[in-house]
C-alpha positions in Angstrom: 62.5 -106.2 -215.1 59.7 -108.2 -216.8 57.8 -110.9 -214.9 56.5 -113.7 -217.1 54.1 -116.6 -217.0 55.2 -120.0 -218.3 53.3 -119.5 -221.5 54.9 -116.0 -222.1 58.3 -117.6 -221.4 57.7 -120.3 -224.0 56.6 -117.7 -226.6 59.7 -115.5 -225.9 62.0 -118.6 -226.1 60.4 -119.6 -229.4 60.7 -116.1 -230.9 64.3 -115.9 -230.0 65.0 -119.2 -231.8 62.8 -118.8 -234.8 62.7 -115.1 -235.5 66.2 -114.0 -234.2 67.9 -117.2 -235.3 69.7 -117.9 -232.0 70.0 -121.7 -231.7 68.2 -123.3 -228.8 71.4 -125.1 -227.8 73.1 -121.7 -227.4 70.4 -120.6 -225.0 70.9 -123.9 -223.1 74.6 -123.4 -222.9 74.1 -119.9 -221.6 71.7 -121.2 -219.0 74.1 -124.0 -217.9 76.9 -121.5 -217.5 74.8 -119.1 -215.5 73.7 -121.9 -213.1 77.3 -123.1 -212.7 78.5 -119.5 -211.9 75.9 -119.1 -209.2 76.8 -122.5 -207.7 80.4 -121.4 -207.6 79.4 -118.1 -205.9 77.6 -120.1 -203.3 80.6 -122.3 -202.7 82.8 -119.3 -202.3 80.4 -117.7 -199.8 80.1 -120.9 -197.8 83.9 -121.2 -197.6 84.5 -117.5 -197.0 86.8 -117.2 -200.0 86.6 -114.9 -203.0 88.4 -114.1 -206.2 90.7 -116.4 -208.0 92.9 -119.0 -206.2 95.9 -116.7 -206.2 94.0 -113.5 -205.5 95.1 -111.9 -208.8 93.2 -111.3 -212.0 93.4 -114.9 -213.0 96.1 -114.3 -215.6 99.3 -116.3 -215.8 102.3 -116.4 -218.1 102.8 -119.3 -220.4 106.1 -121.2 -219.7 108.5 -120.9 -216.7 111.2 -118.5 -215.8 113.8 -121.2 -216.1 112.9 -121.8 -219.7 114.1 -118.5 -221.0 116.9 -117.1 -218.8 117.5 -115.9 -215.3 115.2 -116.4 -212.3 112.2 -114.1 -212.5 112.7 -113.2 -216.2 109.6 -114.2 -218.2 110.2 -115.5 -221.7 108.4 -114.1 -224.7 105.0 -115.7 -225.1 101.3 -115.2 -224.5 99.1 -114.9 -221.5 96.1 -117.1 -220.6 93.2 -115.2 -219.0 91.4 -117.2 -216.4 87.6 -116.9 -216.0 86.9 -115.6 -212.5 83.3 -116.4 -212.8 84.2 -120.1 -213.1 87.0 -120.0 -210.6 86.5 -121.5 -207.2 88.9 -119.1 -205.6 90.2 -121.6 -203.1 86.7 -122.7 -202.1 86.2 -126.4 -201.2 83.3 -127.2 -203.4 83.3 -130.9 -202.7 80.9 -133.1 -204.7 77.6 -132.1 -206.2 74.8 -134.2 -207.5 73.0 -132.9 -210.6 69.4 -134.2 -210.7 68.3 -134.1 -214.3 64.8 -134.5 -215.7 64.2 -135.5 -219.3 63.1 -132.0 -220.5 64.9 -128.8 -221.2 65.3 -128.1 -217.5 67.3 -131.3 -217.3 69.3 -130.1 -220.3 70.2 -126.9 -218.5 71.4 -128.9 -215.5 73.5 -131.2 -217.7 75.2 -128.1 -219.3 75.8 -126.7 -215.8 77.5 -130.0 -214.8 80.0 -129.6 -217.6 80.9 -126.1 -216.5 81.2 -127.2 -212.9 83.5 -130.0 -213.9 85.6 -127.5 -215.8 85.9 -125.4 -212.7 87.2 -128.4 -210.8 84.1 -129.4 -209.0 83.3 -133.1 -208.8 79.8 -133.9 -210.2 77.6 -136.9 -210.6 74.6 -136.9 -212.9 71.4 -138.4 -211.5 68.9 -139.1 -214.2 65.3 -139.2 -213.2 64.4 -141.3 -216.3 66.4 -143.4 -218.6 69.0 -141.2 -220.4 67.7 -142.6 -223.7 64.4 -140.8 -223.1 66.0 -137.4 -223.4 65.4 -135.6 -226.8 66.4 -132.4 -228.6 68.9 -130.1 -227.0 68.7 -132.1 -223.7 69.9 -135.2 -225.6 72.8 -133.2 -227.0 73.8 -132.2 -223.5 73.5 -135.8 -222.4 75.9 -136.9 -225.1 78.4 -134.1 -224.4 78.4 -135.1 -220.7 78.9 -138.7 -221.6 81.8 -137.9 -224.0 83.5 -136.1 -221.2 83.1 -139.1 -218.9 81.0 -137.4 -216.3 79.8 -140.0 -213.8 76.1 -140.8 -214.2 73.5 -142.9 -212.5 69.8 -143.6 -213.1 67.5 -143.2 -210.2 65.7 -146.4 -209.3 68.3 -148.5 -211.0 71.5 -147.3 -209.4 72.3 -146.2 -205.8 72.3 -142.4 -205.1 74.3 -141.4 -202.1 72.8 -138.1 -201.0 74.7 -138.2 -197.7 78.1 -138.1 -199.4 77.4 -135.0 -201.6 78.1 -131.4 -200.8 75.2 -129.9 -202.7 72.5 -130.6 -205.1 71.5 -129.1 -208.5 67.7 -129.3 -209.0 67.1 -129.6 -212.8 64.2 -131.9 -212.6 61.1 -130.0 -213.6 60.9 -126.5 -215.3 58.1 -124.1 -216.2 56.6 -126.7 -218.6 55.5 -129.0 -215.8 52.0 -129.1 -214.4 50.5 -130.6 -211.3 52.2 -132.5 -208.5 55.5 -134.4 -209.3 55.1 -138.1 -209.5 57.1 -141.3 -209.5 60.9 -140.9 -209.6 60.6 -137.1 -209.7 58.6 -137.0 -206.5 61.0 -139.4 -204.8 64.1 -137.4 -205.9 62.6 -134.1 -204.6 61.7 -135.7 -201.2 65.2 -137.2 -200.9 66.9 -133.9 -201.9 64.8 -131.9 -199.3 65.6 -134.5 -196.6 69.4 -134.5 -197.3 70.0 -131.2 -195.5 72.4 -130.2 -198.4 72.1 -126.8 -200.1 70.0 -127.1 -203.3 70.4 -124.8 -206.3 67.3 -124.9 -208.6 67.5 -124.3 -212.3 64.9 -121.6 -213.2 62.2 -122.7 -210.6 62.2 -125.2 -207.8 60.8 -128.5 -209.1 57.2 -128.9 -207.9 56.4 -125.2 -208.0 53.7 -123.7 -210.2 55.6 -121.1 -212.3 52.5 -118.8 -212.6 50.9 -118.8 -209.2 53.6 -119.8 -206.8 51.6 -122.7 -205.4 53.9 -125.4 -204.1 52.8 -128.9 -205.0 53.6 -131.9 -202.8 56.5 -132.5 -202.9 58.3 -129.3 -203.9 62.0 -128.4 -203.7 63.1 -126.1 -200.9 66.0 -124.3 -202.6 68.8 -122.3 -201.1 69.2 -120.5 -204.4 67.1 -120.4 -207.5 68.8 -119.3 -210.7 65.9 -117.9 -212.7 66.7 -117.9 -216.4 66.0 -115.0 -218.8 63.0 -113.4 -217.0 61.6 -113.6 -213.5 58.7 -116.0 -213.2 55.5 -114.9 -211.5 55.5 -117.9 -209.2 58.8 -116.8 -207.6 57.1 -113.6 -206.4 54.0 -115.2 -204.8 54.0 -117.2 -201.6 54.5 -120.0 -200.8 56.7 -120.2 -204.0 58.8 -117.2 -202.9 59.6 -119.1 -199.7 60.6 -122.3 -201.5 62.9 -120.4 -203.9 65.4 -119.1 -201.4 67.6 -116.4 -202.8 66.4 -115.7 -206.4 69.0 -114.6 -208.9 67.8 -113.7 -212.4 70.4 -114.4 -215.1 70.3 -113.4 -218.8 70.7 -116.2 -221.3 70.5 -114.2 -224.5 66.8 -113.5 -224.9 66.4 -109.8 -225.5 64.2 -107.8 -223.1 62.9 -106.0 -226.2 61.0 -109.1 -227.1 59.1 -109.0 -223.8 58.4 -105.3 -224.4 57.2 -105.8 -228.0 55.2 -108.9 -226.9 53.2 -106.9 -224.4 54.3 -108.7 -221.2 52.1 -106.9 -218.7 53.9 -107.5 -215.4 57.1 -105.9 -214.2 59.1 -105.9 -211.0 58.8 -102.6 -209.2 62.3 -101.1 -209.2 63.7 -97.6 -209.4 64.5 -98.2 -213.0 61.0 -99.3 -213.8 59.6 -96.3 -211.9 61.9 -93.9 -213.9 61.6 -95.4 -217.4 58.2 -97.2 -217.6 56.2 -95.1 -215.3 58.1 -91.8 -215.8 58.3 -91.0 -212.1 60.9 -88.7 -210.7 62.1 -91.0 -207.9 64.4 -88.2 -206.5 61.2 -86.3 -205.4 62.8 -83.0 -206.3 61.1 -79.8 -205.3 60.9 -76.7 -207.4 62.8 -73.7 -205.9 59.6 -71.6 -206.7 57.3 -74.1 -205.0 55.0 -73.4 -202.2 52.2 -75.2 -200.3 49.8 -74.6 -203.2 52.2 -76.1 -205.7 52.1 -79.6 -204.1 48.4 -80.2 -203.9 45.7 -80.5 -201.2 44.4 -83.8 -199.9 40.9 -84.2 -198.3 40.8 -87.2 -196.0 37.4 -88.6 -194.7 38.4 -91.0 -192.0 38.4 -91.9 -188.3 35.7 -92.7 -185.8 35.5 -92.8 -182.0 37.2 -96.2 -181.7 39.6 -95.7 -184.6 40.6 -92.1 -184.7 44.2 -93.0 -184.9 43.8 -94.5 -188.4 42.7 -91.1 -189.8 45.6 -89.4 -188.0 48.2 -91.8 -189.4 46.8 -91.4 -193.0 46.8 -87.6 -192.7 50.3 -87.4 -191.4 51.6 -89.8 -194.0 50.1 -87.7 -196.8 52.0 -84.7 -195.5 55.2 -86.7 -195.2 54.7 -87.9 -198.8 55.2 -84.2 -199.8 51.7 -82.8 -200.5 51.2 -79.2 -199.5 48.0 -79.3 -197.5 45.8 -81.9 -195.8 42.3 -81.4 -194.5 41.0 -84.1 -192.3 37.2 -84.4 -192.2 36.0 -86.3 -189.1 32.9 -86.6 -186.9 32.4 -83.4 -185.0 32.6 -85.2 -181.6 36.2 -86.2 -182.3 37.5 -82.9 -183.3 38.3 -81.5 -179.9 40.2 -84.6 -179.0 42.6 -84.5 -182.0 43.3 -80.7 -182.0 47.1 -80.3 -181.9 47.8 -84.0 -182.5 49.4 -83.0 -185.8 49.4 -79.2 -185.9 50.3 -79.2 -189.6 46.8 -80.6 -190.4 43.6 -78.7 -191.0 40.5 -80.2 -189.4 36.9 -80.1 -190.5 33.9 -81.4 -188.6 31.7 -83.5 -190.8 28.7 -84.0 -188.6 27.8 -87.4 -187.3 26.8 -88.4 -183.8 28.6 -90.2 -180.9 31.8 -90.0 -182.8 30.5 -92.0 -185.8 29.6 -91.1 -189.4 26.1 -91.0 -190.8 24.6 -90.9 -194.3 23.9 -87.2 -193.9 27.6 -86.3 -193.7 28.1 -87.0 -197.4 26.9 -83.5 -198.3 29.6 -82.0 -196.1 32.3 -84.2 -197.5 31.2 -83.3 -201.0 31.4 -79.6 -200.1 34.8 -80.0 -198.6 36.1 -81.9 -201.7 35.5 -78.9 -203.9 38.9 -77.4 -204.8 40.8 -80.4 -203.3 43.1 -82.4 -205.6 42.3 -85.8 -204.2 39.9 -87.4 -201.6 40.9 -90.4 -199.6 38.2 -92.3 -197.8 38.1 -95.2 -195.3 40.8 -95.4 -192.7 39.0 -95.9 -189.3 35.7 -95.0 -190.9 33.6 -97.8 -189.3 30.3 -99.0 -190.6 27.1 -97.1 -190.2 23.4 -97.0 -191.3 23.0 -96.3 -195.1 26.8 -96.3 -195.6 26.4 -97.6 -199.1 24.3 -94.5 -200.1 27.0 -92.4 -198.4 29.8 -93.9 -200.4 27.8 -93.8 -203.6 27.2 -90.1 -203.2 31.0 -89.5 -202.9 31.8 -91.9 -205.8 29.4 -90.0 -208.1 29.9 -86.5 -206.8 33.6 -86.0 -206.2 35.3 -84.5 -209.2 38.8 -85.5 -208.4 40.8 -88.8 -207.9 39.8 -90.9 -205.0 41.7 -93.4 -202.8 39.4 -96.0 -201.1 40.7 -98.1 -198.2 39.6 -100.1 -195.2 35.9 -99.9 -194.2 35.1 -97.9 -197.4 36.3 -101.0 -199.3 34.0 -103.2 -197.2 31.1 -100.8 -198.0 32.0 -101.1 -201.7 32.1 -104.9 -201.5 28.5 -104.8 -200.1 27.4 -102.5 -203.0 26.7 -103.2 -206.6 29.0 -100.4 -207.6 29.1 -101.5 -211.2 25.7 -99.9 -211.4 26.9 -96.6 -210.1 27.5 -93.7 -212.4 30.9 -94.1 -214.0 33.6 -91.8 -212.7 35.5 -89.4 -214.9 38.4 -89.4 -212.4 40.5 -92.3 -211.3 39.9 -94.5 -208.3 42.6 -96.4 -206.4 41.5 -99.3 -204.2 44.0 -100.5 -201.6 42.7 -103.8 -200.1 44.5 -106.3 -198.0 43.8 -110.0 -198.9 40.7 -110.2 -196.7 39.2 -107.0 -198.2 40.1 -108.3 -201.6 38.2 -111.5 -200.9 35.1 -109.5 -200.1 35.4 -107.4 -203.2 35.9 -110.3 -205.5 33.3 -112.6 -203.7 35.9 -115.4 -203.1 37.8 -116.7 -200.1 41.0 -115.2 -198.8 42.8 -118.5 -199.7 41.6 -118.0 -203.3 43.0 -114.5 -203.4 46.4 -115.7 -202.2 46.4 -118.5 -204.7 47.2 -116.2 -207.6 47.5 -112.6 -206.4 49.0 -111.2 -209.6 46.4 -112.9 -211.9 43.5 -111.8 -209.7 44.7 -108.2 -209.4 45.1 -107.9 -213.2 41.7 -109.3 -213.9 39.9 -107.2 -211.2 41.5 -103.9 -212.2 40.7 -104.4 -215.8 37.2 -105.5 -215.3 36.2 -102.7 -212.9 38.3 -99.9 -214.4 40.2 -99.2 -211.1 43.8 -99.1 -210.1 44.2 -101.9 -207.5 46.8 -102.1 -204.8 46.6 -105.6 -203.4 48.6 -105.4 -200.2 50.7 -108.1 -198.6 54.0 -109.7 -199.1 55.1 -108.4 -202.5 52.2 -106.0 -203.0 50.7 -106.0 -206.5 49.7 -102.7 -208.3 47.4 -103.4 -211.2 46.0 -100.8 -213.6 42.8 -100.6 -215.7 45.0 -100.8 -218.8 46.1 -104.3 -217.9 49.5 -103.7 -216.5 50.9 -104.8 -213.1 53.9 -104.0 -210.9 55.1 -106.3 -208.1 56.9 -104.6 -205.2 59.7 -106.2 -203.3 60.5 -103.4 -200.8 59.3 -103.9 -197.3 59.9 -105.8 -194.1 57.9 -108.4 -192.1 57.9 -105.9 -189.2 55.4 -103.9 -191.2 52.7 -106.4 -190.2 51.3 -104.0 -187.6 48.1 -102.0 -187.2 48.0 -98.8 -189.1 50.6 -99.6 -191.7 47.9 -99.8 -194.4 46.5 -96.4 -193.3 50.0 -95.0 -193.8 50.1 -96.3 -197.3 46.7 -94.7 -198.1 48.1 -91.4 -197.0 51.3 -91.7 -199.0 49.4 -92.6 -202.2 46.9 -89.7 -201.7 49.8 -87.3 -201.0 51.5 -88.3 -204.3 48.3 -88.1 -206.3 47.8 -84.5 -205.0 51.2 -83.6 -206.3 50.1 -84.4 -209.9 51.1 -88.0 -210.3 48.6 -90.2 -212.2 46.9 -93.1 -210.5 49.4 -95.8 -211.7 52.4 -93.6 -210.8 51.1 -92.7 -207.3 50.1 -96.2 -206.5 53.3 -97.8 -207.6 55.6 -95.1 -206.2 53.6 -95.0 -203.0 53.9 -98.8 -202.5 57.6 -98.6 -203.2 58.3 -95.7 -200.8 56.1 -97.3 -198.1 58.1 -100.5 -198.2 61.4 -98.7 -198.4 60.4 -96.6 -195.3 59.5 -99.8 -193.5 62.9 -101.3 -194.2 64.6 -98.1 -192.9 62.4 -98.1 -189.8 63.1 -101.7 -189.0 66.9 -101.1 -189.2 66.5 -98.4 -186.6 64.9 -100.8 -184.1 66.8 -103.2 -181.9 64.1 -105.7 -182.6 62.2 -105.1 -185.9 59.1 -106.7 -184.4 58.8 -103.5 -182.3 58.0 -101.5 -185.5 54.8 -99.4 -185.4 53.0 -97.6 -188.1 54.2 -94.2 -187.0 57.8 -95.3 -187.4 57.1 -95.8 -191.1 55.9 -92.2 -191.5 59.0 -90.9 -189.8 61.3 -93.0 -192.1 59.8 -91.5 -195.3 
């Protein structure tokens, strides 16, 4: 599933109309119907009903039994097939207000109002501006609604009774709006939010930045957002994701092929995208002839006296991800204390004093990396004298893919690594927002302001695969593509969860996946395991990092 910016959506909309010849009003009709169908689903769910009013397929015979003979004998005739998608199924939908702006978003809402009326739902149109100000397809929808006699009021001129309605359709501002809502729009948004009634937004909640997910003041708090054609970036980034409620993406007739041909770079990370776009075998099948050498060997340089657990978590996760062998390099003082903690691991002392690393240990890590398929560096590493020279030696000397995490990222952030010798093998960086802020030289708030845009720019500029962790982790590639993950659980906000992800990605890299495949599939599996682990807990807040490993 493609994820688009407002500008990309405008371009795709224009190509559909101009190149394919699909009329704009047809797209608006499809949008209105999709919105109405989702409102009807919401009404059904809130009343506990489903299906058609009679519980059948919505088909009835024309005429009556008495018209053609004995009781129960149907006369010759035809059948009328009802439309279940627009059938209330016995739900009491009440009365909905449709808040309509003067742009195409308002036109979508007006089209939806007609379909709601057809389904038997009482609607009142609330215009944010004088109806005469509507133009183009929105004006056509205005005229159609008026011809059908749909009740309409104009905000600021007529009274709007929010207390008496059952629900609200937000069709005020779409992807073309910029900045904070003003005037009647701002007042309608505030009134809708204060009403306590369920709000269904058309495409995006009014007041939300469609690209970054930043919520202007005021911004609609929707129960459901019916996103039209393609998912918008702002609905995947917080706080926008929180304002959107349940997001439903509905086709309106714009072919996905246009997004593919147009080079839309961002996709939602789903099993289908993993299979088709990234060519990943999501079944994780094993060869009947396979053995431990078949599935790769990870070298992990991690852990220190105060954070030895981070290395252990990453090492165990690499094994659970399916790699054949893991060697954990760690300061010599720690080695006796971790023997047997995970008997499947191989341990290697890498020097250092007092349970910490030193610049001189780089030579041993480089020696150990020979013949290993991937080297992961950073979990529990700590900071130490001349650590930048240490990491540079590994960067320039390891002839295999690298995964860099935790303190190794902080070391990288303090280094001018653009001046280091370019690597011939891929690098995957896995920062959380704070680490990303240090890498990019900006504040954490700026990182969170547009996670997708920042990840794309950084990965392309520095030639790395970037895994920007957090709610809806973003995986960006040096080629300018990005994948946004939606697996995971809030209970995963616990120490060590990031170390587990490092191990998973390294383990997948060792099995022959390329950097983009390993990063994306690793993030997806990590989140999926977190969901499984949370379900196994009486209280998901009790989740710990080790639970994620066991749920892989």
